[in-house]
KEDOMI-426175 format. One record per residue (C-alpha): residue in one letter; x, y, z. Coordinates in steps of 0.2 Angstrom, whole numbers. Layout:
BEGIN
+-----+-------+-------+-------+
: res :    c1 :    c2 :    c3 :
+-----+-------+-------+-------+
:   a :     X :     Y :     Z :
...
+-----+-------+-------+-------+
REM end
This chain:
BEGIN
+-----+-------+-------+-------+
: res :    c1 :    c2 :    c3 :
+-----+-------+-------+-------+
:   x :   -56 :   -72 :    17 :
:   x :   -46 :   -76 :     2 :
:   x :   -35 :   -93 :     3 :
:   x :   -20 :   -85 :     6 :
:   x :   -11 :   -71 :    -4 :
:   x :    -6 :   -72 :   -22 :
:   x :    12 :   -75 :   -28 :
:   x :    20 :   -58 :   -29 :
:   x :    24 :   -54 :   -47 :
:   x :    38 :   -39 :   -48 :
:   x :    32 :   -25 :   -59 :
:   x :    42 :   -26 :   -75 :
:   x :    45 :   -11 :   -86 :
:   x :    29 :   -12 :   -98 :
:   x :    19 :   -16 :   -80 :
:   x :    18 :     2 :   -76 :
:   x :     1 :    11 :   -72 :
:   x :    -7 :    21 :   -84 :
:   x :    -5 :    40 :   -83 :
:   x :   -11 :    47 :   -66 :
:   x :   -12 :    65 :   -71 :
:   x :    -2 :    78 :   -58 :
:   x :     2 :    63 :   -45 :
:   x :    20 :    66 :   -47 :
:   x :    36 :    54 :   -52 :
:   x :    40 :    47 :   -68 :
:   x :    26 :    48 :   -81 :
:   x :    20 :    30 :   -88 :
:   x :    17 :    27 :  -105 :
:   x :    -1 :    35 :  -112 :
:   x :   -16 :    22 :  -114 :
:   x :   -33 :    28 :  -119 :
:   x :   -44 :    28 :  -105 :
:   x :   -52 :    11 :  -108 :
:   x :   -35 :     3 :  -110 :
:   x :   -27 :    11 :   -95 :
:   x :   -40 :     3 :   -85 :
:   x :   -38 :   -14 :   -92 :
:   x :   -19 :   -13 :   -89 :
:   x :   -20 :    -6 :   -71 :
:   x :   -33 :   -19 :   -68 :
:   x :   -21 :   -33 :   -77 :
:   x :    -8 :   -28 :   -66 :
:   x :   -18 :   -27 :   -49 :
:   x :   -25 :   -46 :   -51 :
:   x :    -8 :   -53 :   -57 :
:   x :    -8 :   -71 :   -58 :
:   x :   -26 :   -72 :   -58 :
:   x :   -28 :   -65 :   -77 :
:   x :   -35 :   -80 :   -83 :
:   x :   -52 :   -76 :   -73 :
:   x :   -53 :   -59 :   -82 :
:   x :   -53 :   -68 :   -99 :
:   x :   -67 :   -79 :   -92 :
:   x :   -76 :   -63 :   -85 :
:   x :   -75 :   -55 :  -102 :
:   x :   -81 :   -72 :  -112 :
:   x :   -97 :   -73 :   -98 :
:   x :  -101 :   -55 :  -102 :
:   x :  -100 :   -57 :  -120 :
:   x :  -112 :   -73 :  -119 :
:   x :  -125 :   -62 :  -107 :
:   x :  -124 :   -47 :  -117 :
:   x :  -130 :   -59 :  -132 :
:   x :  -143 :   -67 :  -123 :
:   x :  -150 :   -48 :  -117 :
:   x :  -148 :   -42 :  -133 :
:   x :  -158 :   -56 :  -143 :
:   x :  -171 :   -56 :  -128 :
:   x :  -174 :   -37 :  -130 :
:   x :  -175 :   -40 :  -148 :
:   x :  -189 :   -52 :  -146 :
:   x :  -199 :   -42 :  -132 :
:   x :  -199 :   -27 :  -143 :
:   x :  -206 :   -37 :  -158 :
:   x :  -220 :   -44 :  -146 :
:   x :  -227 :   -27 :  -140 :
:   x :  -227 :   -21 :  -160 :
:   x :  -236 :   -37 :  -163 :
:   x :  -248 :   -31 :  -149 :
:   x :  -250 :   -15 :  -156 :
:   x :  -255 :   -21 :  -173 :
:   x :  -267 :   -36 :  -165 :
:   x :  -255 :   -50 :  -175 :
:   x :  -253 :   -68 :  -168 :
:   x :  -238 :   -72 :  -177 :
:   x :  -222 :   -63 :  -179 :
:   x :  -210 :   -62 :  -194 :
:   x :  -195 :   -62 :  -187 :
:   x :  -179 :   -58 :  -200 :
:   x :  -162 :   -57 :  -196 :
:   x :  -154 :   -46 :  -211 :
:   x :  -151 :   -58 :  -225 :
:   x :  -147 :   -73 :  -215 :
:   x :  -166 :   -78 :  -217 :
:   x :  -186 :   -76 :  -212 :
:   x :  -195 :   -86 :  -201 :
:   x :  -214 :   -84 :  -195 :
:   x :  -216 :   -88 :  -176 :
:   x :  -232 :   -88 :  -165 :
:   x :  -232 :   -76 :  -150 :
:   x :  -231 :   -91 :  -139 :
:   x :  -216 :   -97 :  -146 :
:   x :  -209 :   -80 :  -143 :
:   x :  -213 :   -80 :  -125 :
:   x :  -206 :   -96 :  -122 :
:   x :  -189 :   -92 :  -131 :
:   x :  -188 :   -75 :  -123 :
:   x :  -192 :   -84 :  -106 :
:   x :  -177 :   -97 :  -111 :
:   x :  -165 :   -83 :  -114 :
:   x :  -171 :   -74 :   -97 :
:   x :  -166 :   -90 :   -89 :
:   x :  -150 :   -92 :   -96 :
:   x :  -147 :   -73 :   -94 :
:   x :  -151 :   -78 :   -75 :
:   x :  -139 :   -92 :   -74 :
:   x :  -124 :   -81 :   -78 :
:   x :  -128 :   -70 :   -63 :
:   x :  -119 :   -82 :   -50 :
:   x :  -105 :   -86 :   -59 :
:   x :  -101 :   -70 :   -65 :
:   x :  -105 :   -63 :   -47 :
:   x :   -91 :   -76 :   -39 :
:   x :   -77 :   -73 :   -52 :
:   x :   -78 :   -54 :   -51 :
:   x :   -78 :   -54 :   -33 :
:   x :   -63 :   -65 :   -32 :
:   x :   -54 :   -55 :   -42 :
:   x :   -57 :   -40 :   -32 :
:   x :   -53 :   -49 :   -17 :
:   x :   -37 :   -55 :   -24 :
:   x :   -32 :   -38 :   -30 :
:   x :   -34 :   -32 :   -13 :
:   x :   -23 :   -46 :    -7 :
:   x :   -10 :   -44 :   -19 :
:   x :    -8 :   -25 :   -18 :
:   x :    -5 :   -27 :     2 :
:   x :     6 :   -42 :    -1 :
:   x :    18 :   -33 :   -13 :
:   x :    19 :   -19 :    -3 :
:   x :    24 :   -26 :    14 :
:   x :    36 :   -38 :     5 :
:   x :    45 :   -22 :    -4 :
:   x :    43 :   -13 :    12 :
:   x :    52 :   -27 :    23 :
:   x :    65 :   -31 :    10 :
:   x :    71 :   -13 :     7 :
:   x :    86 :    -6 :    15 :
:   x :    82 :     4 :    33 :
:   x :    92 :    20 :    25 :
:   x :    76 :    20 :    12 :
:   x :    63 :    17 :    24 :
:   x :    70 :    29 :    37 :
:   x :    65 :    43 :    24 :
:   x :    48 :    40 :    24 :
:   x :    35 :    51 :    30 :
:   x :    21 :    47 :    45 :
:   x :     8 :    35 :    40 :
:   x :    18 :    30 :    24 :
:   x :    16 :    11 :    25 :
:   x :    -2 :    14 :    33 :
:   x :    -7 :    24 :    17 :
:   x :     1 :    11 :     4 :
:   x :    -8 :    -4 :    14 :
:   x :   -23 :     4 :    17 :
:   x :   -31 :    18 :     5 :
:   x :   -20 :    14 :   -10 :
:   x :   -24 :    -4 :    -9 :
:   x :   -41 :     0 :    -7 :
:   x :   -43 :    11 :   -23 :
:   x :   -33 :    -5 :   -31 :
:   x :   -47 :   -16 :   -27 :
:   x :   -60 :    -3 :   -31 :
:   x :   -52 :    -1 :   -49 :
:   x :   -54 :   -19 :   -51 :
:   x :   -74 :   -18 :   -48 :
:   x :   -75 :    -4 :   -60 :
:   x :   -66 :   -15 :   -73 :
:   x :   -80 :   -27 :   -69 :
:   x :   -94 :   -16 :   -73 :
:   x :   -83 :    -6 :   -90 :
:   x :   -82 :   -26 :   -95 :
:   x :  -101 :   -29 :   -93 :
:   x :  -106 :   -12 :  -101 :
:   x :   -94 :   -13 :  -117 :
:   x :  -101 :   -31 :  -120 :
:   x :  -119 :   -24 :  -118 :
:   x :  -114 :    -9 :  -129 :
:   x :  -105 :   -19 :  -144 :
:   x :  -119 :   -33 :  -145 :
:   x :  -133 :   -21 :  -146 :
:   x :  -124 :   -10 :  -159 :
:   x :  -121 :   -27 :  -169 :
:   x :  -141 :   -32 :  -168 :
:   x :  -144 :   -13 :  -171 :
:   x :  -134 :   -13 :  -187 :
:   x :  -141 :   -32 :  -193 :
:   x :  -160 :   -24 :  -189 :
:   x :  -156 :    -7 :  -199 :
:   x :  -139 :    -5 :  -205 :
:   x :  -139 :    12 :  -211 :
:   x :  -148 :    21 :  -198 :
:   x :  -137 :    11 :  -185 :
:   x :  -120 :    13 :  -193 :
:   x :  -123 :    34 :  -192 :
:   x :  -129 :    33 :  -175 :
:   x :  -113 :    25 :  -171 :
:   x :  -103 :    36 :  -179 :
:   x :  -112 :    52 :  -171 :
:   x :  -109 :    43 :  -154 :
:   x :   -90 :    40 :  -159 :
:   x :   -88 :    59 :  -162 :
:   x :   -97 :    64 :  -148 :
:   x :   -86 :    54 :  -135 :
:   x :   -71 :    62 :  -145 :
:   x :   -78 :    80 :  -142 :
:   x :   -81 :    76 :  -124 :
:   x :   -64 :    69 :  -120 :
:   x :   -57 :    84 :  -113 :
:   x :   -69 :    83 :   -99 :
:   x :   -63 :    65 :   -94 :
:   x :   -44 :    72 :   -94 :
:   x :   -51 :    87 :   -82 :
:   x :   -56 :    72 :   -69 :
:   x :   -42 :    64 :   -71 :
:   x :   -32 :    79 :   -65 :
:   x :   -43 :    84 :   -52 :
:   x :   -41 :    67 :   -45 :
:   x :   -22 :    69 :   -43 :
:   x :   -23 :    84 :   -36 :
:   x :   -36 :    79 :   -23 :
:   x :   -26 :    64 :   -19 :
:   x :   -12 :    75 :   -17 :
:   x :   -20 :    86 :    -5 :
:   x :   -27 :    73 :     5 :
:   x :   -12 :    63 :     7 :
:   x :    -4 :    79 :    15 :
:   x :   -18 :    82 :    26 :
:   x :   -17 :    63 :    33 :
:   x :     1 :    65 :    35 :
:   x :     0 :    81 :    46 :
:   x :   -15 :    73 :    56 :
:   x :    -3 :    59 :    60 :
:   x :    10 :    69 :    65 :
:   x :    -3 :    79 :    77 :
:   x :    -9 :    63 :    85 :
:   x :    10 :    57 :    89 :
:   x :    14 :    76 :    97 :
:   x :    -4 :    78 :   105 :
:   x :     6 :    77 :   122 :
:   x :    16 :    91 :   117 :
:   x :     3 :   102 :   107 :
:   x :    -6 :   103 :   125 :
:   x :     9 :   106 :   135 :
:   x :    15 :   121 :   124 :
:   x :    -3 :   127 :   123 :
:   x :    -2 :   126 :   103 :
:   x :   -16 :   118 :    99 :
:   x :   -25 :   135 :    90 :
:   x :    -8 :   136 :    79 :
:   x :   -11 :   116 :    74 :
:   x :   -29 :   119 :    72 :
:   x :   -25 :   133 :    60 :
:   x :   -13 :   122 :    51 :
:   x :   -23 :   107 :    50 :
:   x :   -38 :   119 :    44 :
:   x :   -28 :   125 :    30 :
:   x :   -25 :   108 :    25 :
:   x :   -43 :   103 :    27 :
:   x :   -48 :   118 :    17 :
:   x :   -36 :   113 :     2 :
:   x :   -41 :    96 :     1 :
:   x :   -60 :   101 :     0 :
:   x :   -57 :   113 :   -13 :
:   x :   -50 :    98 :   -23 :
:   x :   -64 :    86 :   -17 :
:   x :   -77 :    99 :   -23 :
:   x :   -69 :   101 :   -42 :
:   x :   -67 :    82 :   -43 :
:   x :   -85 :    80 :   -38 :
:   x :   -91 :    93 :   -51 :
:   x :   -82 :    86 :   -65 :
:   x :   -87 :    68 :   -60 :
:   x :  -106 :    73 :   -59 :
:   x :  -106 :    85 :   -73 :
:   x :   -97 :    74 :   -87 :
:   x :  -108 :    57 :   -86 :
:   x :  -124 :    69 :   -87 :
:   x :  -116 :    78 :  -102 :
:   x :  -113 :    61 :  -110 :
:   x :  -130 :    54 :  -107 :
:   x :  -140 :    70 :  -112 :
:   x :  -129 :    73 :  -127 :
:   x :  -133 :    55 :  -132 :
:   x :  -151 :    57 :  -130 :
:   x :  -150 :    71 :  -141 :
:   x :  -143 :    60 :  -153 :
:   x :  -156 :    47 :  -152 :
:   x :  -170 :    61 :  -154 :
:   x :  -162 :    68 :  -168 :
:   x :  -160 :    51 :  -176 :
:   x :  -180 :    48 :  -174 :
:   x :  -183 :    64 :  -180 :
:   x :  -173 :    61 :  -197 :
:   x :  -180 :    43 :  -199 :
:   x :  -198 :    50 :  -197 :
:   x :  -194 :    62 :  -211 :
:   x :  -185 :    52 :  -222 :
:   x :  -197 :    37 :  -221 :
:   x :  -181 :    25 :  -219 :
:   x :  -184 :     8 :  -219 :
:   x :  -198 :    -4 :  -212 :
:   x :  -209 :     3 :  -197 :
:   x :  -208 :   -13 :  -190 :
:   x :  -193 :   -12 :  -184 :
:   x :  -191 :     7 :  -179 :
:   x :  -197 :     0 :  -161 :
:   x :  -184 :   -13 :  -158 :
:   x :  -170 :    -1 :  -165 :
:   x :  -176 :    11 :  -152 :
:   x :  -176 :    -1 :  -138 :
:   x :  -160 :    -8 :  -141 :
:   x :  -153 :    10 :  -143 :
:   x :  -161 :    16 :  -127 :
:   x :  -153 :     1 :  -118 :
:   x :  -137 :     6 :  -125 :
:   x :  -138 :    23 :  -118 :
:   x :  -141 :    14 :  -100 :
:   x :  -125 :     4 :  -103 :
:   x :  -116 :    19 :  -110 :
:   x :  -120 :    29 :   -93 :
:   x :  -113 :    15 :   -83 :
:   x :   -98 :    15 :   -93 :
:   x :   -94 :    33 :   -92 :
:   x :   -98 :    31 :   -71 :
:   x :   -85 :    17 :   -70 :
:   x :   -73 :    27 :   -81 :
:   x :   -74 :    42 :   -71 :
:   x :   -72 :    32 :   -55 :
:   x :   -57 :    23 :   -63 :
:   x :   -50 :    42 :   -66 :
:   x :   -50 :    44 :   -48 :
:   x :   -42 :    31 :   -44 :
:   x :   -28 :    31 :   -56 :
:   x :   -16 :    42 :   -46 :
:   x :   -17 :    30 :   -31 :
:   x :   -14 :    16 :   -42 :
:   x :     1 :    26 :   -49 :
:   x :     7 :    30 :   -32 :
:   x :     7 :    12 :   -26 :
:   x :    17 :     7 :   -40 :
:   x :    29 :    21 :   -40 :
:   x :    32 :    16 :   -20 :
:   x :    33 :    -3 :   -23 :
:   x :    47 :     1 :   -37 :
:   x :    58 :    13 :   -26 :
:   x :    58 :    -1 :   -12 :
:   x :    63 :   -15 :   -24 :
:   x :    76 :    -2 :   -30 :
:   x :    85 :    -2 :   -13 :
:   x :    86 :   -19 :    -7 :
:   x :    95 :   -22 :    10 :
:   x :   112 :   -33 :     9 :
:   x :   107 :   -51 :     5 :
:   x :   124 :   -60 :     9 :
:   x :   126 :   -79 :     9 :
:   x :   140 :   -81 :    19 :
:   x :   139 :   -91 :    34 :
:   x :   146 :   -82 :    52 :
:   x :   145 :   -94 :    67 :
:   x :   153 :   -83 :    80 :
:   x :   157 :   -64 :    82 :
:   x :   174 :   -62 :    83 :
:   x :   187 :   -48 :    80 :
:   x :   176 :   -32 :    73 :
:   x :   186 :   -21 :    61 :
:   x :   183 :    -5 :    55 :
:   x :   192 :    -2 :    39 :
:   x :   194 :    15 :    31 :
:   x :   176 :    19 :    33 :
:   x :   168 :    34 :    28 :
:   x :   149 :    38 :    29 :
:   x :   140 :    55 :    21 :
:   x :   120 :    58 :    20 :
:   x :   125 :    70 :     7 :
:   x :   140 :    69 :    -4 :
:   x :   155 :    78 :     1 :
:   x :   148 :    81 :    17 :
:   x :   155 :    65 :    28 :
:   x :   147 :    61 :    45 :
:   x :   160 :    49 :    48 :
:   x :   178 :    50 :    40 :
:   x :   191 :    37 :    37 :
:   x :   188 :    27 :    52 :
:   x :   198 :    14 :    59 :
:   x :   193 :     1 :    73 :
:   x :   197 :   -16 :    80 :
:   x :   189 :   -22 :    95 :
:   x :   188 :   -41 :   100 :
:   x :   175 :   -51 :   108 :
:   x :   167 :   -46 :   125 :
:   x :   173 :   -29 :   124 :
:   x :   163 :   -16 :   129 :
:   x :   164 :    -1 :   118 :
:   x :   158 :    16 :   125 :
:   x :   153 :    29 :   112 :
:   x :   150 :    47 :   116 :
:   x :   149 :    62 :   107 :
:   x :   140 :    79 :   104 :
:   x :   121 :    78 :    96 :
:   x :   123 :    75 :    78 :
:   x :   140 :    70 :    79 :
:   x :   137 :    52 :    70 :
:   x :   133 :    40 :    86 :
:   x :   118 :    34 :    79 :
:   x :   124 :    32 :    63 :
:   x :   139 :    23 :    68 :
:   x :   127 :    10 :    77 :
:   x :   118 :     7 :    60 :
:   x :   132 :     3 :    51 :
:   x :   138 :    -9 :    62 :
:   x :   120 :   -18 :    63 :
:   x :   120 :   -16 :    44 :
:   x :   104 :    -4 :    43 :
:   x :   115 :     7 :    32 :
:   x :   130 :     4 :    19 :
:   x :   147 :    14 :    22 :
:   x :   150 :    25 :     9 :
:   x :   166 :    19 :     7 :
:   x :   177 :     5 :    18 :
:   x :   170 :    -9 :    26 :
:   x :   167 :   -17 :    41 :
:   x :   171 :   -35 :    45 :
:   x :   169 :   -48 :    58 :
:   x :   180 :   -63 :    59 :
:   x :   188 :   -57 :    43 :
:   x :   170 :   -56 :    33 :
:   x :   163 :   -42 :    27 :
:   x :   146 :   -41 :    36 :
:   x :   136 :   -35 :    20 :
:   x :   141 :   -53 :    13 :
:   x :   135 :   -62 :    28 :
:   x :   118 :   -70 :    28 :
:   x :   103 :   -59 :    35 :
:   x :    97 :   -74 :    44 :
:   x :   114 :   -79 :    52 :
:   x :   117 :   -61 :    56 :
:   x :   100 :   -58 :    65 :
:   x :   105 :   -72 :    77 :
:   x :   121 :   -66 :    83 :
:   x :   117 :   -47 :    83 :
:   x :   104 :   -38 :    94 :
:   x :   100 :   -19 :    96 :
:   x :    92 :   -10 :   111 :
:   x :    86 :     8 :   104 :
:   x :    84 :    22 :   114 :
:   x :    65 :    22 :   115 :
:   x :    58 :     4 :   115 :
:   x :    42 :     2 :   107 :
:   x :    27 :   -11 :   113 :
:   x :    15 :   -20 :   103 :
:   x :    -2 :   -23 :   107 :
:   x :     2 :   -40 :   113 :
:   x :     6 :   -50 :   130 :
:   x :    20 :   -47 :   139 :
:   x :    30 :   -63 :   133 :
:   x :    24 :   -60 :   115 :
:   x :    31 :   -42 :   118 :
:   x :    49 :   -51 :   123 :
:   x :    48 :   -62 :   108 :
:   x :    43 :   -50 :    95 :
:   x :    38 :   -60 :    80 :
:   x :    52 :   -72 :    83 :
:   x :    46 :   -91 :    85 :
:   x :    54 :  -104 :    92 :
:   x :    57 :   -97 :   110 :
:   x :    47 :  -107 :   125 :
:   x :    43 :   -98 :   140 :
:   x :    56 :  -103 :   150 :
:   x :    69 :   -94 :   138 :
:   x :    57 :   -78 :   139 :
:   x :    58 :   -78 :   157 :
:   x :    78 :   -81 :   158 :
:   x :    81 :   -64 :   147 :
:   x :    67 :   -56 :   158 :
:   x :    77 :   -62 :   173 :
:   x :    93 :   -56 :   165 :
:   x :    84 :   -39 :   162 :
:   x :    80 :   -38 :   179 :
:   x :    60 :   -37 :   176 :
:   x :    54 :   -54 :   179 :
:   x :    48 :   -50 :   198 :
:   x :    38 :   -34 :   192 :
:   x :    30 :   -45 :   177 :
:   x :    26 :   -59 :   189 :
:   x :    17 :   -43 :   199 :
:   x :     7 :   -42 :   186 :
:   x :   -12 :   -46 :   185 :
:   x :    -8 :   -61 :   173 :
:   x :    10 :   -60 :   175 :
:   x :    19 :   -64 :   157 :
:   x :     1 :   -66 :   149 :
:   x :    -4 :   -48 :   154 :
:   x :    -9 :   -38 :   137 :
:   x :     2 :   -22 :   135 :
:   x :     4 :   -10 :   122 :
:   x :    -8 :     3 :   113 :
:   x :   -24 :     3 :   122 :
:   x :   -20 :    -9 :   134 :
:   x :    -9 :    -8 :   151 :
:   x :     5 :     4 :   150 :
:   x :    22 :     2 :   158 :
:   x :    35 :    15 :   164 :
:   x :    49 :    20 :   155 :
:   x :    60 :    11 :   165 :
:   x :    49 :    -5 :   160 :
:   x :    50 :    -3 :   143 :
:   x :    67 :     0 :   142 :
:   x :    71 :   -17 :   152 :
:   x :    58 :   -26 :   141 :
:   x :    67 :   -21 :   127 :
:   x :    85 :   -27 :   134 :
:   x :    74 :   -44 :   137 :
:   x :    68 :   -44 :   121 :
:   x :    86 :   -41 :   115 :
:   x :    95 :   -55 :   125 :
:   x :    81 :   -68 :   121 :
:   x :    90 :   -75 :   107 :
:   x :   106 :   -75 :   116 :
:   x :   115 :   -62 :   105 :
:   x :   136 :   -61 :   104 :
:   x :   135 :   -43 :    99 :
:   x :   123 :   -30 :   110 :
:   x :   122 :   -13 :   103 :
:   x :   112 :    -2 :   114 :
:   x :   109 :    17 :   110 :
:   x :   108 :    27 :   126 :
:   x :    97 :    16 :   137 :
:   x :    98 :    25 :   152 :
:   x :    95 :    44 :   146 :
:   x :    79 :    45 :   152 :
:   x :    77 :    34 :   166 :
:   x :    74 :    36 :   185 :
:   x :    89 :    31 :   196 :
:   x :    82 :    14 :   199 :
:   x :    80 :    10 :   182 :
:   x :    98 :    15 :   178 :
:   x :   106 :     5 :   190 :
:   x :    95 :   -12 :   185 :
:   x :   102 :    -9 :   167 :
:   x :   119 :    -5 :   172 :
:   x :   118 :   -21 :   183 :
:   x :   113 :   -31 :   168 :
:   x :   127 :   -24 :   157 :
:   x :   138 :   -27 :   170 :
:   x :   133 :   -45 :   173 :
:   x :   135 :   -48 :   153 :
:   x :   152 :   -42 :   154 :
:   x :   164 :   -55 :   147 :
:   x :   152 :   -65 :   137 :
:   x :   144 :   -53 :   124 :
:   x :   152 :   -39 :   111 :
:   x :   143 :   -22 :   119 :
:   x :   143 :    -6 :   109 :
:   x :   135 :     6 :   121 :
:   x :   130 :    25 :   116 :
:   x :   129 :    33 :   133 :
:   x :   132 :    51 :   140 :
:   x :   129 :    46 :   158 :
:   x :   147 :    43 :   166 :
:   x :   138 :    30 :   177 :
:   x :   133 :    19 :   162 :
:   x :   150 :    21 :   154 :
:   x :   159 :    15 :   170 :
:   x :   156 :    -3 :   162 :
:   x :   165 :     0 :   147 :
:   x :   182 :    -7 :   143 :
:   x :   185 :     7 :   130 :
:   x :   178 :    23 :   127 :
:   x :   176 :    32 :   109 :
:   x :   172 :    49 :   106 :
:   x :   166 :    55 :    89 :
:   x :   170 :    72 :    85 :
:   x :   169 :    80 :    67 :
:   x :   168 :    64 :    57 :
:   x :   183 :    57 :    68 :
:   x :   183 :    45 :    81 :
:   x :   197 :    45 :    96 :
:   x :   200 :    34 :   112 :
:   x :   198 :    43 :   128 :
:   x :   198 :    39 :   144 :
:   x :   183 :    41 :   156 :
:   x :   187 :    53 :   171 :
:   x :   181 :    46 :   187 :
:   x :   167 :    55 :   196 :
:   x :   171 :    64 :   213 :
:   x :   164 :    57 :   228 :
:   x :   149 :    64 :   235 :
:   x :   151 :    72 :   252 :
:   x :   139 :    68 :   267 :
:   x :   127 :    82 :   265 :
:   x :   126 :    82 :   246 :
:   x :   110 :    73 :   238 :
+-----+-------+-------+-------+
REM end
C-alpha cells in the first residue's frame, strides 16, 4: 500500500487528457501518439513527476549499456567465425583499438552486470509511479465528488462513482505502466539507432528514414484503434449502468415476471459491446503485426541492397543486423504499449471530464458562524429545474424555533425539493433562505451540519455495526450518546435483543432490519448530534402501525426542543404539527388539519 494519497492537483486548462476519439465531451488539444501518452501519464502521476524523469534517465543508461554489450557480442561472434584471437574495435572516427577476446568477454560481462543492477531501481520507481497514479486518481475523484453540489450529484446515473473509482482509475494506473514500457522501448530504439549510425552511417540513416516513412504510412491504423477503444468504452459503460439498474430492481423484475424482457434488453447491450470489442481486438492484433512484418521486410531489403552494392566492411554487417533486429523487438514493445495506451485514452478523457464537471459545481462554502437555529425565513424564493418552469414560485414563509411544520401536497408538487432547499442541498433560483437573519448559503458547512439533520424516506444501511450505522462516519460520539439517540428513536430495546447488541453487524450481506427498524435507526442517526432543525421526508409513509406510532411518539417527545419540517401524508403523523403547509402549482398556503372521525366499536 502506498503511504497515503498524493496531494490533489487541480487540472488546469493545459492539463486535459489527449484526444479520446469518440468519447464525447469537449475535445482536448491534439498531440502525437507518443506525446499524448507522456502528457496523460504526467497528469496521472501529478506531484511525483520527478520519478518520471528519473525513470527516463535510468532507461537511457540501461539502453546505452545494452547497446554496447550487443555490439561486443556481435564482434565476438564475428571473431570466432574468422578464427581471430583479437578484435579490432573502432567507433566511427573516434579511435581504433585492438582488444583480446578475453578482455571483450570481461567488458561485456561488466556491462551486463551494470545493466542488471539497474533492474531493481527501475522496477521500484515504475511500481511506485503506477500505485501513486491509482491513488491520486481515486483521491481526486472522491474529493471532487464529495465537494460537488448535491444538485449535480443527484443527476448521476447508477454506478457512476463506482465506475470512476474502479474502471476509469484502474485504466489510469495501466496507462502509467504502458508509459514506462514506452520509455524503455524508445530509449532502446534511440541508442540502437545511434550505434547503428556510428557503425555504418549511410545504411543506418537510410534504414531510419525508411522506418519513419513506414510509421507515417501505418498511422491511420493507430487512429482506428483509438476510435474503436472509445466506442467500446461507451458501449461497455452503458451495459454496466443497465446491469446495476437490473440488480437494484431485481425484486420488482421477479414480481412482475419481466425477466425475459430484461434479458433481451441486456442481451442487446451485451451484443453491441461484444461487436465493439471485436473491432478493437482485431485492430489491436493486426496493427502491431503489420508494423513488425513491414519492419522485417525493410531489414531484408536493406541486407539485399548492401549485398548487391557491397557497401562498407563486412565485419560490421553482423553487429549492424543484430542491432537492427534488437531494435525491431523494442519496436514491437513500443507498438503494443502505444496500442494499449490508445485503448485507455477514452477512460482517461472520461475521468478528467467528470472531475472537471464536479469541480465546476461546488457546494456552498460559506464562512459565517451560526450558533443556533432561530427564526427561519423564506424570502421571495423560486426554484426551477428547467428555466421558466418553476417548481416553487415566490415563496415567503416564517417559522420560529421549535415549531413543527407539516408539508403536504400532490406527488411532484415540490415537497422534496423544498426540503432540499432548506437543507442547502440545492440553491434557490431566486430569493433566499435565512436563519437568524443570516443567509444559509453563507453559513460554514461544518457549523450547519452540526445544527441541521435529515431523515430520508428510505434509510439505507452501511455494512457495519448498529452503533457505526447510527454514528454514520461521524467521530466524537461515545457509546452512551449513541444509546441515548437510539432510546429517543424507541429502538434501544430491539437493539439490545440482537445477538451482539450495538455491535451486531447489519447492512448489505449481514443481518437485515425491518422497514420500521431502519426508519427508527435513521431517526437515531439524525438525533445523535442533538440537531436544532430536523427535516423528515415522509418518515411513516410505508410503515406498519406499531412503527408509525413509535415514530409519532418520538416526534411528540421532541416537541418544543427542536424545529421540525415533516413531509407527510398520513393525518396521524401530521397531528404533531403546529402548522401545515400545502404545496400546489408552485405556491405554498397554510391549511388546517381536518380531525379524523372517531372509529365505531365495530370498525377495524
